[in-house]
C-alpha positions as CSV (number, residue, x, y, z in Angstrom):
1,M,-17.9,88.4,5.0
2,T,-18.3,91.1,2.4
3,L,-19.2,90.7,-1.2
4,R,-15.7,91.5,-2.2
5,K,-14.3,88.5,-0.3
6,L,-16.6,85.9,-1.7
7,P,-14.7,83.2,-3.5
8,H,-14.7,83.2,-7.3
9,A,-16.1,79.7,-7.3
10,L,-19.3,81.0,-5.6
11,Y,-20.0,83.4,-8.4
12,Y,-19.4,80.8,-11.0
13,L,-21.7,78.4,-9.1
14,L,-24.4,81.1,-9.0
15,E,-24.1,81.7,-12.8
16,L,-24.3,77.9,-13.4
17,L,-27.4,77.6,-11.1
18,M,-29.1,80.4,-12.9
19,L,-28.6,78.8,-16.3
20,L,-29.7,75.4,-15.0
21,S,-32.7,76.9,-13.3
22,W,-33.8,78.2,-16.7
23,F,-33.7,74.6,-18.1
24,I,-35.9,73.5,-15.3
25,L,-38.3,76.5,-15.9
26,I,-38.7,75.8,-19.6
27,S,-39.6,72.2,-18.9
28,T,-42.3,73.6,-16.6
29,F,-43.5,76.2,-19.1
30,S,-43.1,73.9,-22.1
31,Y,-46.7,74.7,-23.3
32,S,-45.9,78.4,-23.9
33,F,-43.1,79.6,-26.2
34,K,-43.6,83.2,-25.2
35,L,-43.2,82.3,-21.5
36,Q,-40.1,80.2,-22.3
37,T,-38.6,83.2,-24.2
38,A,-39.5,85.6,-21.4
39,T,-37.8,83.5,-18.7
40,L,-34.8,83.1,-21.0
41,F,-34.4,86.9,-21.3
42,V,-34.7,87.3,-17.5
43,V,-32.2,84.6,-16.8
44,L,-29.7,85.9,-19.4
45,F,-30.1,89.4,-18.0
46,F,-29.2,88.2,-14.5
47,Y,-26.4,86.0,-15.9
48,C,-24.8,89.1,-17.5
49,A,-25.5,91.3,-14.5
50,L,-24.0,88.8,-12.0
51,G,-20.9,88.3,-14.2
52,I,-20.3,92.0,-14.7
53,F,-20.9,92.7,-11.0
54,H,-18.4,90.0,-10.1
55,H,-15.7,91.5,-12.3
56,K,-16.5,95.0,-11.2
57,M,-16.1,94.0,-7.5
58,H,-12.7,92.6,-8.3
59,H,-11.6,95.5,-10.5
60,T,-11.2,93.4,-13.6
61,A,-14.3,94.7,-15.5
62,K,-13.1,95.7,-19.0
63,A,-15.0,96.2,-22.2
64,K,-13.8,92.8,-23.5
65,I,-15.2,91.0,-20.5
66,V,-18.6,92.7,-20.7
67,L,-18.7,92.0,-24.4
68,E,-18.0,88.3,-23.7
69,Y,-20.9,88.0,-21.3
70,I,-23.2,89.7,-23.8
71,L,-22.0,87.5,-26.6
72,V,-22.4,84.3,-24.6
73,S,-25.9,85.4,-23.8
74,L,-26.6,86.1,-27.4
75,V,-25.3,82.6,-28.4
76,I,-27.6,80.9,-25.9
77,L,-30.5,83.0,-27.1
78,A,-29.7,82.2,-30.8
79,S,-29.4,78.5,-30.0
80,F,-32.8,78.5,-28.2
81,L,-34.4,80.3,-31.2
82,F,-32.7,77.9,-33.7
83,V,-34.0,74.8,-31.9
84,N,-37.5,76.3,-31.5
85,I,-37.8,77.9,-35.0
86,G,-40.9,76.1,-35.7
87,K,-42.7,77.6,-32.7
88,I,-42.2,81.2,-33.9
């Protein structure tokens, strides 16, 4: 099976697992705000990369879709920083 023939649900499952894994990682690194932030940046980078890769493989990658992945990542980052503003 090639990457192009993987079902859409598998890509969405991978994105969900990446975001859930971050929540598990921050509970592990709850003592270090810098480590939490670093893991968030890595997870959000791979979230964007996987989403863009998925759309590029299916020829549906447009500027609007790329912008959507970036904006969703920024909302997650802003939410994290807002909740943890006292640690900055």
